[in-house]
N, CA, C, O and CB atoms as a CASP TS submission, in Angstrom:
PFRMAT TS
TARGET T0000
AUTHOR 0000-0000-0000
METHOD Language model
MODEL 1
PARENT N/A
ATOM      1  N   UNK     1       0.828  -0.730   0.448  1.00  0.00           N
ATOM      2  CA  UNK     1       0.132   0.040  -0.006  1.00  0.00           C
ATOM      3  C   UNK     1       1.306   1.438  -0.491  1.00  0.00           C
ATOM      4  O   UNK     1       2.458   1.028  -0.346  1.00  0.00           O
ATOM      5  CB  UNK     1      -1.051   0.228   1.093  1.00  0.00           C
ATOM      6  N   UNK     2       1.283   2.541  -0.874  1.00  0.00           N
ATOM      7  CA  UNK     2       1.666   3.854  -0.240  1.00  0.00           C
ATOM      8  C   UNK     2       0.576   4.464  -0.464  1.00  0.00           C
ATOM      9  O   UNK     2      -0.493   4.360  -1.065  1.00  0.00           O
ATOM     10  CB  UNK     2       2.869   4.622  -0.729  1.00  0.00           C
ATOM     11  N   UNK     3       1.619   5.649   0.711  1.00  0.00           N
ATOM     12  CA  UNK     3       0.096   6.519   0.867  1.00  0.00           C
ATOM     13  C   UNK     3       0.629   8.443   0.304  1.00  0.00           C
ATOM     14  O   UNK     3       1.826   8.725   0.238  1.00  0.00           O
ATOM     15  CB  UNK     3      -0.596   6.425   3.238  1.00  0.00           C
ATOM     16  N   UNK     4      -0.293   9.335   0.026  1.00  0.00           N
ATOM     17  CA  UNK     4       0.219  10.394   0.179  1.00  0.00           C
ATOM     18  C   UNK     4       0.494  11.028   0.561  1.00  0.00           C
ATOM     19  O   UNK     4       0.963  10.506   1.573  1.00  0.00           O
ATOM     20  CB  UNK     4       0.182  10.743   0.039  1.00  0.00           C
ATOM     21  N   UNK     5       0.797  12.917   0.718  1.00  0.00           N
ATOM     22  CA  UNK     5       0.007  13.246   1.806  1.00  0.00           C
ATOM     23  C   UNK     5      -0.623  14.629   0.576  1.00  0.00           C
ATOM     24  O   UNK     5      -0.564  15.104  -0.558  1.00  0.00           O
ATOM     25  CB  UNK     5       1.012  13.651   3.606  1.00  0.00           C
ATOM     26  N   UNK     6      -1.128  14.691   1.753  1.00  0.00           N
ATOM     27  CA  UNK     6      -2.260  15.532   1.074  1.00  0.00           C
ATOM     28  C   UNK     6      -2.892  16.664   1.612  1.00  0.00           C
ATOM     29  O   UNK     6      -3.856  16.486   2.356  1.00  0.00           O
ATOM     30  CB  UNK     6      -3.272  14.793   0.835  1.00  0.00           C
ATOM     31  N   UNK     7      -2.541  17.698   1.380  1.00  0.00           N
ATOM     32  CA  UNK     7      -3.023  18.675   2.710  1.00  0.00           C
ATOM     33  C   UNK     7      -4.576  18.913   2.533  1.00  0.00           C
ATOM     34  O   UNK     7      -5.497  18.772   1.729  1.00  0.00           O
ATOM     35  CB  UNK     7      -2.172  20.356   2.744  1.00  0.00           C
ATOM     36  N   UNK     8      -4.231  19.424   3.972  1.00  0.00           N
ATOM     37  CA  UNK     8      -6.176  18.910   4.381  1.00  0.00           C
ATOM     38  C   UNK     8      -7.108  20.021   3.610  1.00  0.00           C
ATOM     39  O   UNK     8      -8.210  19.973   3.063  1.00  0.00           O
ATOM     40  CB  UNK     8      -6.743  19.114   6.570  1.00  0.00           C
ATOM     41  N   UNK     9      -6.035  21.141   3.854  1.00  0.00           N
ATOM     42  CA  UNK     9      -7.536  22.477   3.018  1.00  0.00           C
ATOM     43  C   UNK     9      -7.682  22.380   1.555  1.00  0.00           C
ATOM     44  O   UNK     9      -8.421  23.014   0.801  1.00  0.00           O
ATOM     45  CB  UNK     9      -7.123  24.497   3.136  1.00  0.00           C
ATOM     46  N   UNK    10      -6.744  21.369   1.291  1.00  0.00           N
ATOM     47  CA  UNK    10      -7.558  20.986  -0.565  1.00  0.00           C
ATOM     48  C   UNK    10      -8.460  19.577  -0.083  1.00  0.00           C
ATOM     49  O   UNK    10      -9.493  19.556  -0.753  1.00  0.00           O
ATOM     50  CB  UNK    10      -5.903  20.327  -2.347  1.00  0.00           C
ATOM     51  N   UNK    11      -8.401  18.575   0.723  1.00  0.00           N
ATOM     52  CA  UNK    11      -8.851  17.860   0.728  1.00  0.00           C
ATOM     53  C   UNK    11     -10.417  18.218   1.312  1.00  0.00           C
ATOM     54  O   UNK    11     -11.328  17.501   0.897  1.00  0.00           O
ATOM     55  CB  UNK    11      -8.016  17.112   1.161  1.00  0.00           C
ATOM     56  N   UNK    12     -10.680  19.107   2.086  1.00  0.00           N
ATOM     57  CA  UNK    12     -11.514  19.473   2.070  1.00  0.00           C
ATOM     58  C   UNK    12     -12.253  20.209   0.939  1.00  0.00           C
ATOM     59  O   UNK    12     -13.051  19.678   0.167  1.00  0.00           O
ATOM     60  CB  UNK    12     -11.354  19.825   2.872  1.00  0.00           C
ATOM     61  N   UNK    13     -11.926  21.348   0.943  1.00  0.00           N
ATOM     62  CA  UNK    13     -11.571  22.114   0.360  1.00  0.00           C
ATOM     63  C   UNK    13     -12.658  21.182  -1.123  1.00  0.00           C
ATOM     64  O   UNK    13     -13.714  21.611  -1.587  1.00  0.00           O
ATOM     65  CB  UNK    13      -9.803  22.376   0.538  1.00  0.00           C
ATOM     66  N   UNK    14     -12.038  20.074  -1.480  1.00  0.00           N
ATOM     67  CA  UNK    14     -12.847  19.219  -2.688  1.00  0.00           C
ATOM     68  C   UNK    14     -14.016  18.289  -2.570  1.00  0.00           C
ATOM     69  O   UNK    14     -14.822  17.837  -3.384  1.00  0.00           O
ATOM     70  CB  UNK    14     -11.960  18.356  -3.293  1.00  0.00           C
ATOM     71  N   UNK    15     -13.771  18.110  -0.814  1.00  0.00           N
ATOM     72  CA  UNK    15     -15.319  17.078  -0.428  1.00  0.00           C
ATOM     73  C   UNK    15     -16.501  18.385  -0.455  1.00  0.00           C
ATOM     74  O   UNK    15     -17.514  18.483  -1.146  1.00  0.00           O
ATOM     75  CB  UNK    15     -15.282  16.075   1.696  1.00  0.00           C
ATOM     76  N   UNK    16     -16.159  18.956   0.173  1.00  0.00           N
ATOM     77  CA  UNK    16     -17.338  19.858   0.287  1.00  0.00           C
ATOM     78  C   UNK    16     -17.955  20.611  -0.818  1.00  0.00           C
ATOM     79  O   UNK    16     -19.171  20.747  -0.950  1.00  0.00           O
ATOM     80  CB  UNK    16     -17.043  20.763   1.143  1.00  0.00           C
ATOM     81  N   UNK    17     -17.016  21.117  -1.641  1.00  0.00           N
ATOM     82  CA  UNK    17     -17.198  21.332  -2.992  1.00  0.00           C
ATOM     83  C   UNK    17     -18.145  20.862  -3.797  1.00  0.00           C
ATOM     84  O   UNK    17     -19.022  21.502  -4.376  1.00  0.00           O
ATOM     85  CB  UNK    17     -16.319  21.048  -3.492  1.00  0.00           C
ATOM     86  N   UNK    18     -17.823  19.116  -3.822  1.00  0.00           N
ATOM     87  CA  UNK    18     -19.094  17.971  -4.681  1.00  0.00           C
ATOM     88  C   UNK    18     -19.998  17.058  -2.627  1.00  0.00           C
ATOM     89  O   UNK    18     -20.946  16.484  -2.093  1.00  0.00           O
ATOM     90  CB  UNK    18     -17.501  15.842  -6.353  1.00  0.00           C
ATOM     91  N   UNK    19     -19.473  17.291  -2.564  1.00  0.00           N
ATOM     92  CA  UNK    19     -20.713  16.619  -1.135  1.00  0.00           C
ATOM     93  C   UNK    19     -22.089  17.065  -1.298  1.00  0.00           C
ATOM     94  O   UNK    19     -22.988  16.526  -0.651  1.00  0.00           O
ATOM     95  CB  UNK    19     -20.367  17.260   0.625  1.00  0.00           C
ATOM     96  N   UNK    20     -22.440  18.529  -2.566  1.00  0.00           N
ATOM     97  CA  UNK    20     -24.347  18.350  -2.256  1.00  0.00           C
ATOM     98  C   UNK    20     -24.119  17.351  -3.358  1.00  0.00           C
ATOM     99  O   UNK    20     -24.779  16.315  -3.439  1.00  0.00           O
ATOM    100  CB  UNK    20     -25.848  19.970  -2.618  1.00  0.00           C
ATOM    101  N   UNK    21     -23.455  17.583  -3.950  1.00  0.00           N
ATOM    102  CA  UNK    21     -23.758  16.357  -4.955  1.00  0.00           C
ATOM    103  C   UNK    21     -24.427  14.990  -4.582  1.00  0.00           C
ATOM    104  O   UNK    21     -25.621  15.012  -4.879  1.00  0.00           O
ATOM    105  CB  UNK    21     -22.500  15.942  -5.492  1.00  0.00           C
ATOM    106  N   UNK    22     -24.065  13.931  -4.080  1.00  0.00           N
ATOM    107  CA  UNK    22     -23.745  13.105  -3.160  1.00  0.00           C
ATOM    108  C   UNK    22     -25.602  12.613  -3.004  1.00  0.00           C
ATOM    109  O   UNK    22     -26.483  13.356  -2.573  1.00  0.00           O
ATOM    110  CB  UNK    22     -22.749  13.926  -1.736  1.00  0.00           C
ATOM    111  N   UNK    23     -25.760  11.390  -3.422  1.00  0.00           N
ATOM    112  CA  UNK    23     -27.371  11.361  -3.255  1.00  0.00           C
ATOM    113  C   UNK    23     -27.302  10.663  -2.148  1.00  0.00           C
ATOM    114  O   UNK    23     -26.351   9.903  -1.964  1.00  0.00           O
ATOM    115  CB  UNK    23     -28.372  10.676  -4.415  1.00  0.00           C
ATOM    116  N   UNK    24     -28.537  10.844  -1.016  1.00  0.00           N
ATOM    117  CA  UNK    24     -28.613  10.719   0.105  1.00  0.00           C
ATOM    118  C   UNK    24     -29.880   9.875   0.496  1.00  0.00           C
ATOM    119  O   UNK    24     -30.588   9.948   1.501  1.00  0.00           O
ATOM    120  CB  UNK    24     -28.494  11.915   0.586  1.00  0.00           C
ATOM    121  N   UNK    25     -29.952   9.072  -0.576  1.00  0.00           N
ATOM    122  CA  UNK    25     -30.892   8.192  -1.242  1.00  0.00           C
ATOM    123  C   UNK    25     -30.326   6.456  -0.966  1.00  0.00           C
ATOM    124  O   UNK    25     -29.772   5.812  -1.857  1.00  0.00           O
ATOM    125  CB  UNK    25     -30.915   8.700  -3.012  1.00  0.00           C
ATOM    126  N   UNK    26     -30.626   5.853   0.560  1.00  0.00           N
ATOM    127  CA  UNK    26     -30.317   4.571   0.693  1.00  0.00           C
ATOM    128  C   UNK    26     -30.043   3.714  -0.832  1.00  0.00           C
ATOM    129  O   UNK    26     -28.871   3.732  -1.206  1.00  0.00           O
ATOM    130  CB  UNK    26     -31.495   4.011   1.543  1.00  0.00           C
ATOM    131  N   UNK    27     -30.746   3.192  -1.461  1.00  0.00           N
ATOM    132  CA  UNK    27     -31.658   2.845  -2.705  1.00  0.00           C
ATOM    133  C   UNK    27     -30.209   3.141  -3.585  1.00  0.00           C
ATOM    134  O   UNK    27     -29.540   2.324  -4.217  1.00  0.00           O
ATOM    135  CB  UNK    27     -33.353   4.006  -3.071  1.00  0.00           C
ATOM    136  N   UNK    28     -30.119   3.694  -3.511  1.00  0.00           N
ATOM    137  CA  UNK    28     -28.732   4.359  -4.435  1.00  0.00           C
ATOM    138  C   UNK    28     -27.707   4.720  -3.855  1.00  0.00           C
ATOM    139  O   UNK    28     -27.520   5.889  -3.520  1.00  0.00           O
ATOM    140  CB  UNK    28     -28.917   5.562  -5.168  1.00  0.00           C
ATOM    141  N   UNK    29     -26.854   3.735  -3.640  1.00  0.00           N
ATOM    142  CA  UNK    29     -25.884   3.280  -2.451  1.00  0.00           C
ATOM    143  C   UNK    29     -24.552   3.746  -3.345  1.00  0.00           C
ATOM    144  O   UNK    29     -23.651   4.361  -2.775  1.00  0.00           O
ATOM    145  CB  UNK    29     -25.968   1.343  -1.909  1.00  0.00           C
ATOM    146  N   UNK    30     -24.472   3.469  -4.592  1.00  0.00           N
ATOM    147  CA  UNK    30     -22.669   3.564  -4.678  1.00  0.00           C
ATOM    148  C   UNK    30     -23.019   5.138  -5.745  1.00  0.00           C
ATOM    149  O   UNK    30     -22.448   5.800  -6.612  1.00  0.00           O
ATOM    150  CB  UNK    30     -21.475   1.629  -5.822  1.00  0.00           C
ATOM    151  N   UNK    31     -23.927   5.136  -5.214  1.00  0.00           N
ATOM    152  CA  UNK    31     -23.449   7.770  -5.446  1.00  0.00           C
ATOM    153  C   UNK    31     -23.868   8.346  -4.037  1.00  0.00           C
ATOM    154  O   UNK    31     -24.379   9.456  -3.888  1.00  0.00           O
ATOM    155  CB  UNK    31     -25.194   9.291  -7.142  1.00  0.00           C
ATOM    156  N   UNK    32     -23.570   7.396  -2.953  1.00  0.00           N
ATOM    157  CA  UNK    32     -23.626   8.284  -1.946  1.00  0.00           C
ATOM    158  C   UNK    32     -22.334   8.687  -1.268  1.00  0.00           C
ATOM    159  O   UNK    32     -22.073   8.840  -0.075  1.00  0.00           O
ATOM    160  CB  UNK    32     -24.470   7.791  -1.060  1.00  0.00           C
ATOM    161  N   UNK    33     -21.527   8.830  -2.466  1.00  0.00           N
ATOM    162  CA  UNK    33     -20.073   8.990  -1.451  1.00  0.00           C
ATOM    163  C   UNK    33     -19.643   9.930  -2.685  1.00  0.00           C
ATOM    164  O   UNK    33     -20.482  10.130  -3.563  1.00  0.00           O
ATOM    165  CB  UNK    33     -18.808   7.274  -0.965  1.00  0.00           C
ATOM    166  N   UNK    34     -18.301  10.545  -2.789  1.00  0.00           N
ATOM    167  CA  UNK    34     -17.593  11.754  -3.560  1.00  0.00           C
ATOM    168  C   UNK    34     -16.372  10.363  -3.918  1.00  0.00           C
ATOM    169  O   UNK    34     -16.270   9.495  -3.051  1.00  0.00           O
ATOM    170  CB  UNK    34     -16.974  13.594  -2.370  1.00  0.00           C
ATOM    171  N   UNK    35     -15.377  10.226  -5.402  1.00  0.00           N
ATOM    172  CA  UNK    35     -14.911   9.193  -5.769  1.00  0.00           C
ATOM    173  C   UNK    35     -13.874  10.388  -6.038  1.00  0.00           C
ATOM    174  O   UNK    35     -14.252  11.472  -6.482  1.00  0.00           O
ATOM    175  CB  UNK    35     -15.624   8.110  -6.781  1.00  0.00           C
ATOM    176  N   UNK    36     -12.743  10.146  -5.779  1.00  0.00           N
ATOM    177  CA  UNK    36     -11.209  10.990  -5.389  1.00  0.00           C
ATOM    178  C   UNK    36     -10.052  10.823  -7.275  1.00  0.00           C
ATOM    179  O   UNK    36      -9.974   9.668  -7.694  1.00  0.00           O
ATOM    180  CB  UNK    36     -10.075   9.612  -3.430  1.00  0.00           C
ATOM    181  N   UNK    37      -9.599  11.520  -7.817  1.00  0.00           N
ATOM    182  CA  UNK    37      -8.630  10.417  -8.590  1.00  0.00           C
ATOM    183  C   UNK    37      -7.643  10.944  -8.081  1.00  0.00           C
ATOM    184  O   UNK    37      -7.679  12.027  -7.498  1.00  0.00           O
ATOM    185  CB  UNK    37      -8.523  10.237 -10.237  1.00  0.00           C
ATOM    186  N   UNK    38      -6.294  10.009  -8.288  1.00  0.00           N
ATOM    187  CA  UNK    38      -5.171  11.301  -8.242  1.00  0.00           C
ATOM    188  C   UNK    38      -4.241  10.414  -9.304  1.00  0.00           C
ATOM    189  O   UNK    38      -3.956   9.219  -9.394  1.00  0.00           O
ATOM    190  CB  UNK    38      -4.259  11.794  -6.360  1.00  0.00           C
ATOM    191  N   UNK    39      -3.785  12.100 -10.368  1.00  0.00           N
ATOM    192  CA  UNK    39      -2.485  11.206 -10.938  1.00  0.00           C
ATOM    193  C   UNK    39      -1.542  12.654 -10.837  1.00  0.00           C
ATOM    194  O   UNK    39      -1.528  13.449  -9.897  1.00  0.00           O
ATOM    195  CB  UNK    39      -2.685  10.306 -12.904  1.00  0.00           C
ATOM    196  N   UNK    40      -0.712  12.726 -12.211  1.00  0.00           N
ATOM    197  CA  UNK    40       0.669  13.142 -11.896  1.00  0.00           C
ATOM    198  C   UNK    40      -0.442  14.078 -13.083  1.00  0.00           C
ATOM    199  O   UNK    40      -0.119  13.988 -14.267  1.00  0.00           O
ATOM    200  CB  UNK    40       2.514  12.122 -12.098  1.00  0.00           C
ATOM    201  N   UNK    41      -1.168  14.573 -12.885  1.00  0.00           N
ATOM    202  CA  UNK    41      -2.021  15.304 -13.800  1.00  0.00           C
ATOM    203  C   UNK    41      -2.934  16.785 -12.584  1.00  0.00           C
ATOM    204  O   UNK    41      -3.120  18.001 -12.550  1.00  0.00           O
ATOM    205  CB  UNK    41      -3.319  13.828 -14.632  1.00  0.00           C
ATOM    206  N   UNK    42      -3.259  15.340 -11.693  1.00  0.00           N
ATOM    207  CA  UNK    42      -3.430  16.625 -10.131  1.00  0.00           C
ATOM    208  C   UNK    42      -4.246  15.942  -9.075  1.00  0.00           C
ATOM    209  O   UNK    42      -3.686  14.975  -8.557  1.00  0.00           O
ATOM    210  CB  UNK    42      -4.498  18.363 -10.492  1.00  0.00           C
ATOM    211  N   UNK    43      -5.819  16.325  -8.512  1.00  0.00           N
ATOM    212  CA  UNK    43      -6.398  15.421  -8.353  1.00  0.00           C
ATOM    213  C   UNK    43      -7.643  16.132  -8.663  1.00  0.00           C
ATOM    214  O   UNK    43      -7.876  17.284  -9.030  1.00  0.00           O
ATOM    215  CB  UNK    43      -6.150  14.742  -7.199  1.00  0.00           C
ATOM    216  N   UNK    44      -8.529  14.900  -8.354  1.00  0.00           N
ATOM    217  CA  UNK    44     -10.014  15.224  -9.053  1.00  0.00           C
ATOM    218  C   UNK    44     -10.862  14.850  -7.774  1.00  0.00           C
ATOM    219  O   UNK    44     -10.533  13.869  -7.107  1.00  0.00           O
ATOM    220  CB  UNK    44     -10.488  14.159 -10.625  1.00  0.00           C
ATOM    221  N   UNK    45     -12.256  15.841  -7.330  1.00  0.00           N
ATOM    222  CA  UNK    45     -12.967  15.231  -7.187  1.00  0.00           C
ATOM    223  C   UNK    45     -13.853  15.021  -8.087  1.00  0.00           C
ATOM    224  O   UNK    45     -13.678  15.407  -9.243  1.00  0.00           O
ATOM    225  CB  UNK    45     -13.229  15.444  -6.390  1.00  0.00           C
ATOM    226  N   UNK    46     -15.000  14.344  -7.678  1.00  0.00           N
ATOM    227  CA  UNK    46     -16.740  13.708  -8.921  1.00  0.00           C
ATOM    228  C   UNK    46     -17.273  13.355  -7.694  1.00  0.00           C
ATOM    229  O   UNK    46     -16.780  12.716  -6.764  1.00  0.00           O
ATOM    230  CB  UNK    46     -16.729  11.907 -10.450  1.00  0.00           C
ATOM    231  N   UNK    47     -18.906  14.133  -7.906  1.00  0.00           N
ATOM    232  CA  UNK    47     -19.787  12.898  -7.713  1.00  0.00           C
ATOM    233  C   UNK    47     -21.297  13.199  -7.826  1.00  0.00           C
ATOM    234  O   UNK    47     -21.758  14.333  -7.696  1.00  0.00           O
ATOM    235  CB  UNK    47     -19.519  12.262  -6.303  1.00  0.00           C
ATOM    236  N   UNK    48     -21.969  12.189  -8.055  1.00  0.00           N
ATOM    237  CA  UNK    48     -23.407  12.863  -8.892  1.00  0.00           C
ATOM    238  C   UNK    48     -25.009  11.502  -7.648  1.00  0.00           C
ATOM    239  O   UNK    48     -25.340  10.779  -6.708  1.00  0.00           O
ATOM    240  CB  UNK    48     -23.182  12.157 -11.809  1.00  0.00           C
ATOM    241  N   UNK    49     -25.233  12.183  -8.820  1.00  0.00           N
ATOM    242  CA  UNK    49     -26.379  12.135  -7.173  1.00  0.00           C
ATOM    243  C   UNK    49     -27.917  11.326  -8.369  1.00  0.00           C
ATOM    244  O   UNK    49     -28.975  10.814  -8.002  1.00  0.00           O
ATOM    245  CB  UNK    49     -27.008  14.822  -6.088  1.00  0.00           C
ATOM    246  N   UNK    50     -27.070  11.665 -10.559  1.00  0.00           N
ATOM    247  CA  UNK    50     -27.625  10.739 -11.543  1.00  0.00           C
ATOM    248  C   UNK    50     -28.254  12.126 -11.558  1.00  0.00           C
ATOM    249  O   UNK    50     -27.484  12.864 -12.173  1.00  0.00           O
ATOM    250  CB  UNK    50     -28.404   9.107 -11.305  1.00  0.00           C
ATOM    251  N   UNK    51     -29.458  12.871 -11.090  1.00  0.00           N
ATOM    252  CA  UNK    51     -29.114  15.009 -11.366  1.00  0.00           C
ATOM    253  C   UNK    51     -28.029  15.512 -11.177  1.00  0.00           C
ATOM    254  O   UNK    51     -27.155  14.753 -11.595  1.00  0.00           O
ATOM    255  CB  UNK    51     -29.821  16.165 -10.372  1.00  0.00           C
ATOM    256  N   UNK    52     -27.844  15.930 -10.981  1.00  0.00           N
ATOM    257  CA  UNK    52     -26.762  16.995 -10.265  1.00  0.00           C
ATOM    258  C   UNK    52     -25.288  16.082 -10.840  1.00  0.00           C
ATOM    259  O   UNK    52     -25.664  15.004 -11.300  1.00  0.00           O
ATOM    260  CB  UNK    52     -26.969  17.116  -8.056  1.00  0.00           C
ATOM    261  N   UNK    53     -24.043  16.211 -10.908  1.00  0.00           N
ATOM    262  CA  UNK    53     -23.101  16.065 -11.614  1.00  0.00           C
ATOM    263  C   UNK    53     -22.574  17.534 -11.888  1.00  0.00           C
ATOM    264  O   UNK    53     -22.887  18.567 -12.480  1.00  0.00           O
ATOM    265  CB  UNK    53     -23.478  15.255 -12.719  1.00  0.00           C
ATOM    266  N   UNK    54     -21.115  16.734 -10.716  1.00  0.00           N
ATOM    267  CA  UNK    54     -20.314  17.966  -9.894  1.00  0.00           C
ATOM    268  C   UNK    54     -18.374  16.998 -10.724  1.00  0.00           C
ATOM    269  O   UNK    54     -18.183  15.791 -10.871  1.00  0.00           O
ATOM    270  CB  UNK    54     -20.776  17.871  -7.133  1.00  0.00           C
ATOM    271  N   UNK    55     -17.394  18.152 -11.046  1.00  0.00           N
ATOM    272  CA  UNK    55     -16.185  17.951 -11.148  1.00  0.00           C
ATOM    273  C   UNK    55     -15.557  19.488 -10.183  1.00  0.00           C
ATOM    274  O   UNK    55     -15.823  20.660 -10.447  1.00  0.00           O
ATOM    275  CB  UNK    55     -15.816  17.724 -12.883  1.00  0.00           C
ATOM    276  N   UNK    56     -14.724  18.991  -9.106  1.00  0.00           N
ATOM    277  CA  UNK    56     -14.270  19.542  -9.143  1.00  0.00           C
ATOM    278  C   UNK    56     -12.063  19.197  -8.771  1.00  0.00           C
ATOM    279  O   UNK    56     -11.632  18.310  -8.034  1.00  0.00           O
ATOM    280  CB  UNK    56     -15.316  20.187  -8.565  1.00  0.00           C
ATOM    281  N   UNK    57     -11.183  20.228  -9.571  1.00  0.00           N
ATOM    282  CA  UNK    57      -9.477  19.768 -10.011  1.00  0.00           C
ATOM    283  C   UNK    57      -8.752  20.695  -9.681  1.00  0.00           C
ATOM    284  O   UNK    57      -8.758  21.889  -9.982  1.00  0.00           O
ATOM    285  CB  UNK    57      -9.049  19.520 -11.556  1.00  0.00           C
ATOM    286  N   UNK    58      -7.466  19.474  -8.382  1.00  0.00           N
ATOM    287  CA  UNK    58      -6.428  21.008  -9.122  1.00  0.00           C
ATOM    288  C   UNK    58      -5.772  20.082  -8.800  1.00  0.00           C
ATOM    289  O   UNK    58      -5.754  19.007  -8.200  1.00  0.00           O
ATOM    290  CB  UNK    58      -6.081  22.857  -8.570  1.00  0.00           C
ATOM    291  N   UNK    59      -4.729  21.428  -9.876  1.00  0.00           N
ATOM    292  CA  UNK    59      -3.743  20.503 -10.714  1.00  0.00           C
ATOM    293  C   UNK    59      -1.924  20.929 -10.452  1.00  0.00           C
ATOM    294  O   UNK    59      -0.831  20.839 -11.012  1.00  0.00           O
ATOM    295  CB  UNK    59      -4.233  20.786 -12.555  1.00  0.00           C
ATOM    296  N   UNK    60      -2.705  21.530  -8.940  1.00  0.00           N
ATOM    297  CA  UNK    60      -1.091  22.453  -8.458  1.00  0.00           C
ATOM    298  C   UNK    60      -0.505  20.522  -8.211  1.00  0.00           C
ATOM    299  O   UNK    60       0.674  20.459  -8.560  1.00  0.00           O
ATOM    300  CB  UNK    60      -1.166  24.090  -6.185  1.00  0.00           C
ATOM    301  N   UNK    61      -1.158  18.775  -7.622  1.00  0.00           N
ATOM    302  CA  UNK    61      -0.416  19.187  -6.681  1.00  0.00           C
ATOM    303  C   UNK    61       0.108  17.547  -8.024  1.00  0.00           C
ATOM    304  O   UNK    61      -0.582  17.104  -8.942  1.00  0.00           O
ATOM    305  CB  UNK    61      -0.854  19.440  -4.585  1.00  0.00           C
ATOM    306  N   UNK    62       2.064  16.902  -7.384  1.00  0.00           N
ATOM    307  CA  UNK    62       2.119  16.703  -8.093  1.00  0.00           C
ATOM    308  C   UNK    62       2.372  15.650  -7.719  1.00  0.00           C
ATOM    309  O   UNK    62       2.461  15.757  -6.496  1.00  0.00           O
ATOM    310  CB  UNK    62       2.492  17.275  -8.694  1.00  0.00           C
ATOM    311  N   UNK    63       2.627  14.240  -8.119  1.00  0.00           N
ATOM    312  CA  UNK    63       2.851  12.915  -7.373  1.00  0.00           C
ATOM    313  C   UNK    63       2.630  12.123  -8.450  1.00  0.00           C
ATOM    314  O   UNK    63       1.935  12.298  -9.450  1.00  0.00           O
ATOM    315  CB  UNK    63       1.921  12.547  -6.093  1.00  0.00           C
ATOM    316  N   UNK    64       3.507  10.986  -8.008  1.00  0.00           N
ATOM    317  CA  UNK    64       4.252  10.340  -8.790  1.00  0.00           C
ATOM    318  C   UNK    64       3.305   9.008  -9.508  1.00  0.00           C
ATOM    319  O   UNK    64       3.282   8.621 -10.676  1.00  0.00           O
ATOM    320  CB  UNK    64       5.524   9.950  -7.910  1.00  0.00           C
ATOM    321  N   UNK    65       2.375   8.385  -7.991  1.00  0.00           N
ATOM    322  CA  UNK    65       1.061   7.912  -7.814  1.00  0.00           C
ATOM    323  C   UNK    65      -0.152   7.847  -8.484  1.00  0.00           C
ATOM    324  O   UNK    65      -0.920   8.791  -8.303  1.00  0.00           O
ATOM    325  CB  UNK    65       0.778   8.317  -7.067  1.00  0.00           C
ATOM    326  N   UNK    66      -0.393   7.219  -8.995  1.00  0.00           N
ATOM    327  CA  UNK    66      -2.207   6.762  -9.489  1.00  0.00           C
ATOM    328  C   UNK    66      -3.219   5.634  -9.093  1.00  0.00           C
ATOM    329  O   UNK    66      -3.256   4.440  -9.389  1.00  0.00           O
ATOM    330  CB  UNK    66      -2.259   6.403 -10.907  1.00  0.00           C
ATOM    331  N   UNK    67      -4.353   6.745  -8.008  1.00  0.00           N
ATOM    332  CA  UNK    67      -5.014   5.975  -7.604  1.00  0.00           C
ATOM    333  C   UNK    67      -6.554   6.453  -7.163  1.00  0.00           C
ATOM    334  O   UNK    67      -6.703   7.673  -7.103  1.00  0.00           O
ATOM    335  CB  UNK    67      -4.247   5.473  -6.737  1.00  0.00           C
ATOM    336  N   UNK    68      -7.430   5.830  -6.926  1.00  0.00           N
ATOM    337  CA  UNK    68      -9.025   6.652  -6.930  1.00  0.00           C
ATOM    338  C   UNK    68      -8.627   6.157  -6.057  1.00  0.00           C
ATOM    339  O   UNK    68      -7.742   5.302  -6.062  1.00  0.00           O
ATOM    340  CB  UNK    68     -10.564   6.575  -7.672  1.00  0.00           C
ATOM    341  N   UNK    69      -9.488   6.814  -4.643  1.00  0.00           N
ATOM    342  CA  UNK    69     -10.919   6.087  -3.650  1.00  0.00           C
ATOM    343  C   UNK    69     -12.134   7.233  -4.131  1.00  0.00           C
ATOM    344  O   UNK    69     -12.237   8.294  -4.746  1.00  0.00           O
ATOM    345  CB  UNK    69     -10.617   6.157  -1.356  1.00  0.00           C
ATOM    346  N   UNK    70     -12.906   6.295  -3.446  1.00  0.00           N
ATOM    347  CA  UNK    70     -14.233   6.399  -3.158  1.00  0.00           C
ATOM    348  C   UNK    70     -14.232   6.868  -1.266  1.00  0.00           C
ATOM    349  O   UNK    70     -15.297   7.041  -0.673  1.00  0.00           O
ATOM    350  CB  UNK    70     -15.022   4.741  -3.655  1.00  0.00           C
TER
END
């Protein structure tokens, strides 16, 4: 398992800017989280509830790691 240090301000801002688009419906459990993708181009936060779709990106993060999590 690899780790990456992300400034708390960036993580908090990314989640706060996308959380409103997540579903609060228990029948749409796959849409209850924020997808976070990290690669050499930066970090991207994505959320949807099937009606709203939001993508929030930071391009000033430099890393050699590629990964994603929800």
